[in-house]
DSSP file (Angstrom, degrees, kcal/mol; ACC not computed):
  #  RESIDUE AA STRUCTURE BP1 BP2  ACC     N-H-->O    O-->H-N    N-H-->O    O-->H-N    TCO  KAPPA ALPHA  PHI   PSI    X-CA   Y-CA   Z-CA
    1    1 A M              0   0    0      0, 0.0     2,-0.3     0, 0.0     0, 0.0   0.000 360.0 360.0 360.0 134.3   -4.7   39.0  -11.4
    2    2 A S        -     0   0    0      2,-0.0     2,-0.4     4,-0.0     3,-0.0  -0.755 360.0-106.6-109.3 157.7   -6.0   35.4  -10.9
    3    3 A L    >   -     0   0    0     -2,-0.3     3,-1.0     1,-0.1    -1,-0.0  -0.693  23.1-149.6 -82.0 129.7   -4.2   32.3   -9.8
    4    4 A T  T 3  S+     0   0    0     -2,-0.4    -1,-0.1     1,-0.2     9,-0.0   0.676  87.8  67.2 -77.2 -17.3   -3.8   30.0  -12.8
    5    5 A H  T 3  S+     0   0    0     10,-0.1     8,-2.0     7,-0.1     2,-0.4   0.275  92.0  72.2 -89.8  13.4   -3.9   26.7  -10.8
    6    6 A F  B <  S-A   12   0A   0     -3,-1.0     6,-0.2     6,-0.2     2,-0.0  -0.986  71.7-141.7-127.5 139.3   -7.6   27.2   -9.9
    7    7 A D    >   -     0   0    0      4,-2.5     3,-2.2    -2,-0.4    -4,-0.1  -0.187  44.3 -81.2 -85.7-174.6  -10.6   26.8  -12.2
    8    8 A A  T 3  S+     0   0    0      1,-0.3    -1,-0.1     2,-0.1    -2,-0.0   0.746 132.1  52.2 -61.6 -24.2  -13.8   29.0  -12.2
    9    9 A K  T 3  S-     0   0    0      2,-0.1    -1,-0.3     3,-0.0     3,-0.1   0.428 120.5-107.9 -90.8   0.6  -15.2   26.9   -9.3
   10   10 A G  S <  S+     0   0    0     -3,-2.2     2,-0.3     1,-0.3    -2,-0.1   0.617  72.8 140.9  83.7  12.5  -12.0   27.4   -7.2
   11   11 A Q        -     0   0    0      1,-0.1    -4,-2.5     0, 0.0    -1,-0.3  -0.712  57.2-109.3 -92.3 140.6  -10.8   23.8   -7.7
   12   12 A A  B     +A    6   0A   0     -2,-0.3     2,-0.3    -6,-0.2    -6,-0.2  -0.396  47.8 162.9 -65.8 139.6   -7.2   23.1   -8.2
   13   13 A H        -     0   0    0     -8,-2.0     2,-0.4    -2,-0.1    61,-0.1  -0.979  43.5 -97.4-152.2 161.0   -6.2   21.9  -11.7
   14   14 A M        -     0   0    0     -2,-0.3     2,-0.1     1,-0.1    61,-0.1  -0.703  47.7-113.7 -81.9 130.7   -3.2   21.5  -13.9
   15   15 A V        -     0   0    0     -2,-0.4     2,-0.8    59,-0.4   -10,-0.1  -0.398  23.5-122.9 -66.7 136.4   -2.8   24.5  -16.2
   16   16 A D        +     0   0    0      1,-0.1     3,-0.2    -2,-0.1    -1,-0.1  -0.734  36.6 169.1 -81.6 111.3   -3.3   23.6  -19.9
   17   17 A V    >   +     0   0    0     -2,-0.8     3,-1.8     1,-0.2    -1,-0.1   0.267  43.7 108.7-104.8  10.4   -0.1   24.7  -21.7
   18   18 A S  T 3  S+     0   0    0      1,-0.3    -1,-0.2     3,-0.0    -2,-0.0   0.771  78.4  51.2 -62.3 -26.2   -0.8   23.1  -25.0
   19   19 A G  T 3  S+     0   0    0     -3,-0.2    -1,-0.3     2,-0.1     2,-0.2   0.511  90.3 100.6 -88.0  -4.0   -1.4   26.4  -26.7
   20   20 A K  S <  S-     0   0    0     -3,-1.8     2,-0.1     1,-0.1    88,-0.1  -0.514  78.0-110.0 -82.8 149.7    1.8   27.9  -25.5
   21   21 A A        -     0   0    0     -2,-0.2     2,-0.6    86,-0.1    85,-0.1  -0.463  28.8-113.2 -74.0 147.2    4.9   28.2  -27.8
   22   22 A V        +     0   0    0     -2,-0.1     2,-0.3    83,-0.1    85,-0.2  -0.741  51.7 163.4 -78.4 119.6    7.9   26.0  -27.1
   23   23 A T  E     -B  106   0B   0     83,-2.6    83,-2.3    -2,-0.6     2,-0.3  -0.925  45.7 -92.8-135.0 160.6   10.7   28.4  -26.0
   24   24 A D  E     -B  105   0B   0     -2,-0.3     2,-0.3    81,-0.2   125,-0.3  -0.584  50.0-173.0 -70.8 134.1   14.0   28.2  -24.3
   25   25 A R  E     -B  104   0B   0     79,-3.1    79,-2.1    -2,-0.3     2,-0.3  -0.965  13.0-178.8-134.8 148.3   13.5   28.8  -20.6
   26   26 A V  E     -BC 103 147B   0    121,-2.1   121,-2.6    -2,-0.3     2,-0.3  -0.993   3.0-174.1-143.9 147.4   15.8   29.2  -17.6
   27   27 A A  E     -BC 102 146B   0     75,-2.1    75,-2.6    -2,-0.3     2,-0.4  -0.995   6.0-163.4-141.4 142.8   15.4   29.8  -13.9
   28   28 A V  E     +BC 101 145B   0    117,-2.6   116,-3.0    -2,-0.3   117,-1.8  -0.994  12.8 179.7-124.6 130.5   17.9   30.5  -11.2
   29   29 A A  E     -BC 100 143B   0     71,-2.3    71,-2.6    -2,-0.4     2,-0.3  -0.897   3.8-169.0-126.8 158.4   17.0   30.0   -7.5
   30   30 A A  E     +BC  99 142B   0    112,-2.4   112,-2.3    -2,-0.3     2,-0.3  -0.949  14.8 147.2-143.7 162.2   19.0   30.5   -4.3
   31   31 A G  E     -B   98   0B   0     67,-2.0    67,-3.0    -2,-0.3     2,-0.3  -0.946  24.2-135.8-172.4-173.8   18.9   29.8   -0.6
   32   32 A H  E     -BC  97 139B   0    107,-2.3   107,-2.4    -2,-0.3     2,-0.4  -0.975   7.6-139.3-152.8 165.1   21.1   29.0    2.3
   33   33 A I  E     -BC  96 138B   0     63,-2.1    63,-2.1    -2,-0.3     2,-0.3  -0.975  20.9-154.9-131.3 120.3   21.6   26.8    5.4
   34   34 A R  E     +BC  95 137B   0    103,-3.2   103,-2.3    -2,-0.4     2,-0.3  -0.714  22.7 165.5 -94.9 143.3   22.9   28.5    8.5
   35   35 A M        -     0   0    0     59,-2.8     2,-0.1    -2,-0.3    99,-0.0  -0.903  40.3 -72.8-149.5 172.0   24.8   26.4   11.1
   36   36 A A     >  -     0   0    0     -2,-0.3     4,-2.4     1,-0.1     3,-0.3  -0.361  46.9-113.8 -67.1 152.3   27.0   26.4   14.1
   37   37 A R  H  > S+     0   0    0      1,-0.2     4,-2.5     2,-0.2     5,-0.2   0.875 117.3  55.5 -56.2 -39.7   30.6   27.3   13.5
   38   38 A E  H  > S+     0   0    0      2,-0.2     4,-2.2     1,-0.2    -1,-0.2   0.897 108.1  48.2 -63.2 -38.9   31.7   23.8   14.5
   39   39 A T  H  > S+     0   0    0     -3,-0.3     4,-2.3     2,-0.2    -2,-0.2   0.923 110.4  51.5 -66.1 -44.1   29.4   22.3   11.9
   40   40 A F  H  X S+     0   0    0     -4,-2.4     4,-3.0     1,-0.2     5,-0.2   0.920 110.6  49.3 -55.9 -45.6   30.8   24.7    9.3
   41   41 A D  H  X S+     0   0    0     -4,-2.5     4,-2.2     1,-0.2     6,-0.2   0.894 108.0  53.3 -63.6 -40.9   34.3   23.7   10.2
   42   42 A I  H  <>S+     0   0    0     -4,-2.2     5,-2.8     2,-0.2     6,-0.5   0.926 114.5  42.0 -59.9 -44.9   33.4   20.0    9.9
   43   43 A I  H ><5S+     0   0    0     -4,-2.3     3,-1.3     3,-0.2    -2,-0.2   0.946 115.8  47.7 -67.5 -48.2   32.1   20.5    6.4
   44   44 A S  H 3<5S+     0   0    0     -4,-3.0    -1,-0.2     1,-0.3    -2,-0.2   0.801 115.1  46.0 -67.3 -27.5   34.8   22.8    5.2
   45   45 A E  T 3<5S-     0   0    0     -4,-2.2    -1,-0.3    -5,-0.2    -2,-0.2   0.421 111.8-119.0 -93.3   1.0   37.6   20.5    6.6
   46   46 A G  T < 5S+     0   0    0     -3,-1.3    -3,-0.2    -4,-0.3    -4,-0.1   0.821  73.3 130.0  69.7  31.9   35.9   17.4    5.1
   47   47 A R      < +     0   0    0     -5,-2.8    -4,-0.2    -6,-0.2     2,-0.2   0.267  23.3 130.8-102.9  11.1   35.4   15.7    8.5
   48   48 A A    >   -     0   0    0     -6,-0.5     3,-1.4     3,-0.3    81,-0.1  -0.452  57.0-138.1 -68.2 134.7   31.7   14.8    8.1
   49   49 A K  T 3  S+     0   0    0      1,-0.3    -1,-0.1    -2,-0.2     3,-0.1   0.792 101.6  55.0 -64.5 -28.6   31.1   11.1    9.1
   50   50 A K  T 3  S-     0   0    0     78,-0.5     2,-0.3     1,-0.3    -1,-0.3   0.517 113.0-117.3 -85.4  -4.2   28.7   10.6    6.2
   51   51 A G  S <  S+     0   0    0     -3,-1.4     2,-1.2    77,-0.1    -3,-0.3  -0.793  71.0  11.6 114.4-153.2   31.2   11.8    3.6
   52   52 A D     >  -     0   0    0     -2,-0.3     4,-2.6     1,-0.2     5,-0.3  -0.535  60.2-173.2 -73.5  93.5   31.5   14.7    1.1
   53   53 A V  H  > S+     0   0    0     -2,-1.2     4,-2.5     1,-0.2    -1,-0.2   0.919  80.8  42.8 -58.3 -50.2   28.6   16.9    2.2
   54   54 A L  H  > S+     0   0    0      1,-0.2     4,-2.1     2,-0.2    -1,-0.2   0.883 114.6  50.2 -69.0 -37.6   28.7   19.4   -0.6
   55   55 A G  H  > S+     0   0    0      2,-0.2     4,-1.9     1,-0.2    -1,-0.2   0.921 113.8  44.2 -65.1 -44.6   29.2   16.8   -3.3
   56   56 A V  H  X S+     0   0    0     -4,-2.6     4,-2.5     1,-0.2    -2,-0.2   0.909 113.3  51.6 -67.1 -41.4   26.3   14.7   -2.1
   57   57 A A  H  X S+     0   0    0     -4,-2.5     4,-2.4    -5,-0.3    -2,-0.2   0.871 107.0  54.1 -64.0 -36.5   24.1   17.8   -1.7
   58   58 A R  H  X S+     0   0    0     -4,-2.1     4,-2.0     2,-0.2    -1,-0.2   0.944 111.1  44.9 -61.1 -48.0   24.9   18.9   -5.3
   59   59 A L  H  X S+     0   0    0     -4,-1.9     4,-2.6     1,-0.2    -2,-0.2   0.894 111.9  52.7 -63.2 -39.9   23.8   15.5   -6.6
   60   60 A A  H  X S+     0   0    0     -4,-2.5     4,-2.8     1,-0.2    -1,-0.2   0.898 107.6  52.0 -62.8 -40.0   20.7   15.6   -4.5
   61   61 A G  H  X S+     0   0    0     -4,-2.4     4,-2.1     2,-0.2    -1,-0.2   0.909 109.8  48.5 -62.4 -42.3   19.8   19.0   -5.8
   62   62 A I  H  X S+     0   0    0     -4,-2.0     4,-1.7     1,-0.2    -2,-0.2   0.931 113.4  47.0 -62.3 -46.0   20.2   17.8   -9.4
   63   63 A M  H  X S+     0   0    0     -4,-2.6     4,-1.4     1,-0.2    -2,-0.2   0.897 109.2  55.2 -63.2 -39.7   18.0   14.8   -8.6
   64   64 A G  H  < S+     0   0    0     -4,-2.8     4,-0.4     1,-0.2     3,-0.3   0.909 105.5  51.7 -60.2 -43.1   15.4   17.0   -6.9
   65   65 A A  H >< S+     0   0    0     -4,-2.1     3,-1.0     1,-0.2    -1,-0.2   0.913 110.6  48.6 -59.4 -42.4   15.1   19.2   -9.9
   66   66 A K  H 3< S+     0   0    0     -4,-1.7    -1,-0.2     1,-0.2    -2,-0.2   0.746 113.6  47.1 -70.8 -23.1   14.4   16.1  -12.1
   67   67 A K  T >X S+     0   0    0     -4,-1.4     3,-1.7    -3,-0.3     4,-0.9   0.339  77.3 112.0 -98.7   5.2   11.8   14.8   -9.6
   68   68 A T  H X> S+     0   0    0     -3,-1.0     4,-2.7    -4,-0.4     3,-1.4   0.868  74.2  52.7 -51.7 -46.9    9.9   18.0   -9.2
   69   69 A P  H 34 S+     0   0    0      0, 0.0    -1,-0.3     0, 0.0     6,-0.2   0.736 106.3  56.0 -66.1 -17.3    6.7   16.9  -10.9
   70   70 A D  H <4 S+     0   0    0     -3,-1.7    -2,-0.2     1,-0.1    -3,-0.1   0.700 117.1  35.1 -79.1 -20.2    6.6   13.8   -8.6
   71   71 A L  H << S+     0   0    0     -3,-1.4    -3,-0.1    -4,-0.9    -1,-0.1   0.788 111.7  56.7-103.3 -36.1    6.7   16.1   -5.5
   72   72 A I  S >< S-     0   0    0     -4,-2.7     3,-1.8    -5,-0.2    -1,-0.2  -0.894  77.8-144.5-105.0 112.8    4.6   19.2   -6.5
   73   73 A P  T 3  S+     0   0    0      0, 0.0    -1,-0.1     0, 0.0   -59,-0.1   0.757  91.6  37.7 -54.5 -36.0    1.2   18.0   -7.5
   74   74 A L  T 3  S+     0   0    0      2,-0.1   -59,-0.4   -61,-0.1     2,-0.2   0.299  86.2 117.6-104.5  11.4    0.4   20.5  -10.3
   75   75 A C    <   -     0   0    0     -3,-1.8   -61,-0.0    -7,-0.2    -3,-0.0  -0.562  63.7-124.7 -77.5 140.2    3.9   20.7  -11.9
   76   76 A H        -     0   0    0     -2,-0.2     2,-0.4     1,-0.1    -2,-0.1  -0.621  24.5-112.7 -79.6 140.3    4.2   19.6  -15.5
   77   77 A P        -     0   0    0      0, 0.0    -1,-0.1     0, 0.0   -11,-0.1  -0.633  45.3-168.5 -69.9 128.2    6.8   17.0  -16.3
   78   78 A L        -     0   0    0     -2,-0.4     2,-1.7   -12,-0.1    28,-0.1  -0.872  32.9-113.7-122.4 150.8    9.4   18.8  -18.4
   79   79 A P        -     0   0    0      0, 0.0    26,-0.6     0, 0.0     2,-0.3  -0.642  39.8-155.8 -80.0  87.1   12.4   17.7  -20.5
   80   80 A V  E     -D  104   0B   0     -2,-1.7    24,-0.2     1,-0.2     3,-0.1  -0.487  15.0-175.4 -67.4 126.8   15.0   19.4  -18.3
   81   81 A T  E     +     0   0B   0     22,-2.5     2,-0.3     1,-0.3    23,-0.2   0.628  65.3  14.8-101.8 -16.5   18.1   20.0  -20.4
   82   82 A K  E     +D  103   0B   0     21,-1.3    21,-2.3     2,-0.0     2,-0.4  -0.951  51.7 178.8-157.8 138.0   20.4   21.4  -17.7
   83   83 A V  E     +D  102   0B   0     -2,-0.3     2,-0.4    19,-0.2    19,-0.2  -0.965   9.3 176.7-136.1 123.8   20.7   21.4  -14.0
   84   84 A A  E     -D  101   0B   0     17,-2.5    17,-2.7    -2,-0.4     2,-0.5  -0.997   6.0-171.1-126.0 129.8   23.6   23.1  -12.2
   85   85 A V  E     -D  100   0B   0     -2,-0.4     2,-0.5    15,-0.2    15,-0.2  -0.981   2.4-167.5-123.8 122.6   23.8   23.3   -8.4
   86   86 A E  E     -D   99   0B   0     13,-3.3    13,-2.4    -2,-0.5     2,-0.5  -0.935   2.2-168.6-111.9 129.1   26.5   25.4   -6.8
   87   87 A L  E     -D   98   0B   0     -2,-0.5     2,-0.5    11,-0.2    11,-0.2  -0.977   8.3-172.3-116.7 124.9   27.2   25.1   -3.0
   88   88 A T  E     -D   97   0B   0      9,-2.9     9,-3.0    -2,-0.5     2,-0.3  -0.967  22.9-128.8-123.8 124.4   29.5   27.8   -1.6
   89   89 A L  E     -D   96   0B   0     -2,-0.5     7,-0.2     7,-0.2    -2,-0.0  -0.537  24.5-168.1 -67.5 131.1   30.8   27.8    2.0
   90   90 A D  E > > -D   95   0B   0      5,-3.2     5,-1.6    -2,-0.3     3,-1.3  -0.911  13.1-169.7-126.6 102.6   30.1   31.2    3.6
   91   91 A P  T 3 5S+     0   0    0      0, 0.0    -1,-0.1     0, 0.0     5,-0.1   0.717  84.8  65.6 -65.5 -19.1   32.0   31.8    6.9
   92   92 A D  T 3 5S+     0   0    0      1,-0.2    -2,-0.0     3,-0.1     0, 0.0   0.754 113.1  29.9 -75.4 -23.1   29.9   34.9    7.5
   93   93 A L  T < 5S-     0   0    0     -3,-1.3    -1,-0.2     2,-0.2     2,-0.1   0.970 107.0-127.2 -64.9 -53.7   26.7   33.0    7.8
   94   94 A P  T   5S+     0   0    0      0, 0.0   -59,-2.8     0, 0.0     2,-0.3   0.738  74.2  57.0 -68.9 149.5   28.3   30.6    8.9
   95   95 A G  E   <S-BD  34  90B   0     -5,-1.6    -5,-3.2   -61,-0.2     2,-0.4  -0.991  86.3 -51.2 163.0-153.9   26.9   28.1    6.5
   96   96 A V  E     -BD  33  89B   0    -63,-2.1   -63,-2.1    -2,-0.3     2,-0.4  -0.975  32.7-150.3-125.4 129.6   26.4   27.1    2.9
   97   97 A R  E     -BD  32  88B   0     -9,-3.0    -9,-2.9    -2,-0.4     2,-0.4  -0.821  18.8-159.8 -95.3 139.5   24.9   29.3    0.1
   98   98 A I  E     +BD  31  87B   0    -67,-3.0   -67,-2.0    -2,-0.4     2,-0.4  -0.968  13.5 178.4-126.8 134.1   23.1   27.3   -2.6
   99   99 A E  E     -BD  30  86B   0    -13,-2.4   -13,-3.3    -2,-0.4     2,-0.4  -0.999   6.2-168.9-135.6 134.0   22.3   28.4   -6.2
  100  100 A A  E     -BD  29  85B   0    -71,-2.6   -71,-2.3    -2,-0.4     2,-0.4  -0.974   5.3-165.3-125.5 137.0   20.6   26.2   -8.8
  101  101 A T  E     -BD  28  84B   0    -17,-2.7   -17,-2.5    -2,-0.4     2,-0.4  -0.984  10.4-176.3-119.3 128.9   20.2   26.9  -12.5
  102  102 A V  E     -BD  27  83B   0    -75,-2.6   -75,-2.1    -2,-0.4     2,-0.3  -0.983   1.1-172.3-128.1 138.2   17.7   24.9  -14.6
  103  103 A K  E     +BD  26  82B   0    -21,-2.3   -22,-2.5    -2,-0.4   -21,-1.3  -0.928  11.0 156.0-128.3 152.8   17.1   25.0  -18.3
  104  104 A T  E     -BD  25  80B   0    -79,-2.1   -79,-3.1    -2,-0.3     2,-0.5  -0.965  38.0-130.0-157.2 165.7   14.6   23.5  -20.7
  105  105 A S  E     +B   24   0B   0    -26,-0.6     2,-0.3    -2,-0.3   -81,-0.2  -0.975  65.8 103.9-117.1 112.0   13.0   24.1  -24.1
  106  106 A G  E    S-B   23   0B   0    -83,-2.3   -83,-2.6    -2,-0.5    43,-0.1  -0.882  80.8 -82.4-166.4-166.7    9.3   23.8  -23.4
  107  107 A Q  S    S+     0   0    0     -2,-0.3     2,-0.3   -85,-0.2   -86,-0.1   0.395 104.3  36.2-102.1  -0.5    5.9   25.3  -22.9
  108  108 A T  S    S-     0   0    0    -85,-0.1   -83,-0.1   -88,-0.1   -85,-0.1  -0.976  86.9 -96.0-149.4 161.1    6.2   26.2  -19.3
  109  109 A G        -     0   0    0     -2,-0.3     3,-0.2     1,-0.1     4,-0.1  -0.079  14.9-133.4 -80.4 174.9    9.0   27.5  -17.0
  110  110 A V     >  +     0   0    0     -8,-0.2     4,-2.0     1,-0.1   -83,-0.2  -0.034  65.8 117.0-118.3  27.4   11.4   25.8  -14.7
  111  111 A E  H  > S+     0   0    0      1,-0.2     4,-2.6     2,-0.2     5,-0.2   0.922  79.1  51.0 -60.7 -43.2   11.2   28.0  -11.6
  112  112 A M  H  > S+     0   0    0      1,-0.2     4,-2.3     2,-0.2    -1,-0.2   0.868 108.4  52.0 -65.0 -35.2    9.8   25.1   -9.5
  113  113 A E  H  > S+     0   0    0      2,-0.2     4,-2.2     1,-0.2    -1,-0.2   0.908 111.1  47.2 -66.2 -40.9   12.6   22.8  -10.6
  114  114 A A  H  X S+     0   0    0     -4,-2.0     4,-2.0     2,-0.2    -2,-0.2   0.918 113.6  47.7 -66.5 -43.0   15.2   25.4   -9.5
  115  115 A L  H  X S+     0   0    0     -4,-2.6     4,-2.5     1,-0.2    -2,-0.2   0.888 112.3  49.7 -64.1 -39.1   13.5   26.0   -6.2
  116  116 A T  H  X S+     0   0    0     -4,-2.3     4,-2.9    -5,-0.2     5,-0.2   0.877 107.7  54.2 -68.0 -37.5   13.3   22.2   -5.6
  117  117 A A  H  X S+     0   0    0     -4,-2.2     4,-2.3     2,-0.2    -2,-0.2   0.935 111.4  44.7 -60.4 -46.3   16.9   21.8   -6.4
  118  118 A V  H  X S+     0   0    0     -4,-2.0     4,-2.5     2,-0.2    -2,-0.2   0.937 115.1  48.1 -63.3 -47.1   17.9   24.4   -3.8
  119  119 A S  H  X S+     0   0    0     -4,-2.5     4,-2.6     1,-0.2    -2,-0.2   0.919 112.6  47.7 -60.6 -45.6   15.6   22.9   -1.2
  120  120 A T  H  X S+     0   0    0     -4,-2.9     4,-1.9     2,-0.2    -1,-0.2   0.894 111.7  50.0 -65.2 -40.8   16.7   19.4   -1.8
  121  121 A A  H  X S+     0   0    0     -4,-2.3     4,-2.1    -5,-0.2    -1,-0.2   0.925 112.3  47.6 -62.9 -44.2   20.4   20.4   -1.6
  122  122 A A  H  X S+     0   0    0     -4,-2.5     4,-2.2     1,-0.2    -2,-0.2   0.913 111.2  50.5 -64.3 -42.7   19.8   22.3    1.7
  123  123 A L  H  X S+     0   0    0     -4,-2.6     4,-2.8     1,-0.2    -1,-0.2   0.850 108.7  53.1 -63.6 -33.5   17.9   19.4    3.2
  124  124 A T  H  X S+     0   0    0     -4,-1.9     4,-2.5     2,-0.2    -1,-0.2   0.902 106.5  51.2 -69.2 -41.1   20.7   17.0    2.2
  125  125 A V  H  X S+     0   0    0     -4,-2.1     4,-1.1     2,-0.2    -2,-0.2   0.941 112.7  47.7 -58.3 -45.4   23.3   19.2    4.0
  126  126 A Y  H >X S+     0   0    0     -4,-2.2     4,-1.4     1,-0.2     3,-0.9   0.949 111.7  49.4 -59.1 -49.8   21.0   19.1    7.0
  127  127 A D  H 3< S+     0   0    0     -4,-2.8     4,-0.3     1,-0.3     3,-0.3   0.882 111.1  49.3 -58.0 -41.0   20.6   15.3    6.8
  128  128 A M  H 3< S+     0   0    0     -4,-2.5   -78,-0.5     1,-0.2    -1,-0.3   0.669 124.1  28.4 -76.8 -15.7   24.3   14.7    6.5
  129  129 A T  H XX S+     0   0    0     -4,-1.1     3,-1.7    -3,-0.9     4,-1.1   0.351  84.4 104.4-126.1   5.0   25.2   16.9    9.5
  130  130 A K  T 3< S+     0   0    0     -4,-1.4    -3,-0.1     1,-0.3    -2,-0.1   0.743  70.1  71.9 -63.5 -22.5   22.2   16.8   11.8
  131  131 A A  T 34 S+     0   0    0     -4,-0.3    -1,-0.3     1,-0.2     3,-0.2   0.806 111.6  29.1 -62.3 -27.5   24.0   14.4   14.2
  132  132 A V  T <4 S+     0   0    0     -3,-1.7    -1,-0.2     1,-0.2    -2,-0.2   0.560 133.6  27.2-107.6 -11.0   26.2   17.4   15.3
  133  133 A D    ><  +     0   0    0     -4,-1.1     3,-0.8    -7,-0.2    -1,-0.2  -0.630  49.1 165.6-157.4  89.4   23.8   20.3   14.7
  134  134 A K  T 3  S+     0   0    0      1,-0.2    -4,-0.1    -2,-0.2    -1,-0.1   0.594  75.9  70.1 -79.6 -10.0   20.0   19.9   14.9
  135  135 A A  T 3   +     0   0    0      2,-0.1    -1,-0.2    -5,-0.1  -101,-0.1   0.299  66.3 134.7 -92.0   9.4   19.5   23.7   15.1
  136  136 A M    <   -     0   0    0     -3,-0.8     2,-0.5   -10,-0.1  -101,-0.2  -0.226  45.5-143.6 -57.4 150.5   20.6   24.4   11.5
  137  137 A E  E     -C   34   0B   0   -103,-2.3  -103,-3.2     2,-0.0     2,-0.4  -0.976   7.9-157.1-126.5 123.8   18.3   26.8    9.7
  138  138 A I  E     +C   33   0B   0     -2,-0.5     2,-0.3  -105,-0.2  -105,-0.2  -0.821  36.4 134.1 -95.2 134.0   17.3   26.7    6.1
  139  139 A G  E     +C   32   0B   0   -107,-2.4  -107,-2.3    -2,-0.4     3,-0.1  -0.959  27.6  60.1-163.2-179.4   16.2   29.9    4.6
  140  140 A G  E     +     0   0B   0     -2,-0.3     2,-0.4     1,-0.2  -110,-0.2   0.657  56.6 166.1  66.1  19.1   16.1   32.6    1.9
  141  141 A I  E     +     0   0B   0   -109,-0.1     2,-0.3  -110,-0.1  -110,-0.2  -0.543  18.0 135.7 -74.8 122.9   14.9   30.2   -0.8
  142  142 A R  E     -C   30   0B   0   -112,-2.3  -112,-2.4    -2,-0.4     2,-0.5  -0.982  58.6 -94.1-160.2 162.2   13.7   32.3   -3.7
  143  143 A V  E     +C   29   0B   0     -2,-0.3  -114,-0.3  -114,-0.2     3,-0.1  -0.766  31.0 178.8 -85.0 126.6   13.8   32.8   -7.5
  144  144 A L  E     +     0   0B   0   -116,-3.0    12,-2.5    -2,-0.5     2,-0.3   0.779  68.7   9.3 -92.7 -35.2   16.6   35.1   -8.6
  145  145 A L  E     +CE  28 155B   0   -117,-1.8  -117,-2.6    10,-0.2     2,-0.3  -0.998  53.3 176.4-151.1 140.1   15.9   34.9  -12.4
  146  146 A K  E     +CE  27 154B   0      8,-2.3     8,-3.1    -2,-0.3     2,-0.3  -0.972  15.4 172.0-141.5 130.5   13.3   33.5  -14.7
  147  147 A D  E     +C   26   0B   0   -121,-2.6  -121,-2.1    -2,-0.3     6,-0.2  -0.996  33.2  46.3-142.9 148.9   13.5   34.0  -18.5
  148  148 A G        +     0   0    0     -2,-0.3     3,-0.2     1,-0.3  -123,-0.1  -0.103  69.0  61.9 105.7 156.3   11.6   32.7  -21.5
  149  149 A G  S >  S-     0   0    0   -125,-0.3     3,-1.2     1,-0.2    -1,-0.3  -0.201  99.6 -49.4  85.8-179.4    8.0   32.3  -22.3
  150  150 A K  T 3  S+     0   0    0      1,-0.3    -1,-0.2  -129,-0.1    -2,-0.0   0.837 131.7  55.5 -62.9 -37.3    5.1   34.8  -22.7
  151  151 A S  T 3  S-     0   0    0     -3,-0.2    -1,-0.3     1,-0.2    -2,-0.1   0.582  95.6-157.8 -78.5  -7.3    5.8   36.6  -19.4
  152  152 A G    <   -     0   0    0     -3,-1.2     2,-0.3    -4,-0.1    -1,-0.2  -0.382  40.3  -3.7  75.9-143.6    9.4   37.3  -20.4
  153  153 A R        -     0   0    0     -6,-0.2     2,-0.4    -2,-0.1    -6,-0.2  -0.704  50.9-177.0-100.1 138.9   12.2   38.0  -18.0
  154  154 A Y  E     +E  146   0B   0     -8,-3.1    -8,-2.3    -2,-0.3     2,-0.4  -1.000   2.9 178.1-128.9 132.1   12.0   38.4  -14.2
  155  155 A E  E     -E  145   0B   0     -2,-0.4   -10,-0.2   -10,-0.2   -11,-0.1  -0.999  28.8-123.1-130.9 132.8   15.0   39.3  -12.0
  156  156 A S              0   0    0    -12,-2.5   -12,-0.1    -2,-0.4   -14,-0.0  -0.370 360.0 360.0 -70.6 153.6   14.8   39.7   -8.3
  157  157 A S              0   0    0     -2,-0.1    -1,-0.1     0, 0.0   -13,-0.1   0.457 360.0 360.0 -89.2 360.0   15.9   43.0   -6.9
């Protein structure tokens, strides 16, 4: 198997998707941000000084998905038709679990948009609460589902 973002000389290039069929595509990504119990309590009780942490992080995740080709050099700009970002408080972490779903009808998939949405949402949670917890840990960012296109369906195990 070869990497598609490199040409025969090993130089990075944008993949030509002009010959691919336009199909409905979806990707779901997930991740989390682990934090101190006090930070978790501040978020869950709505006491963060910067405001509604989860609401702002949700919007940031949506914006991140839409800005993916501006951040990742070889990503194609796509007509994103849906971005949904869910942030769930998890007292067992303690922290926040994040899941993003991105859809398009196009010639390439939206895995990078879903991953960027999760990453941006997690970074926003960090930014909004770092004054009380600089040791927060972002992790587990991965693709859960990808469907559409020539390669078909992928679901993580």
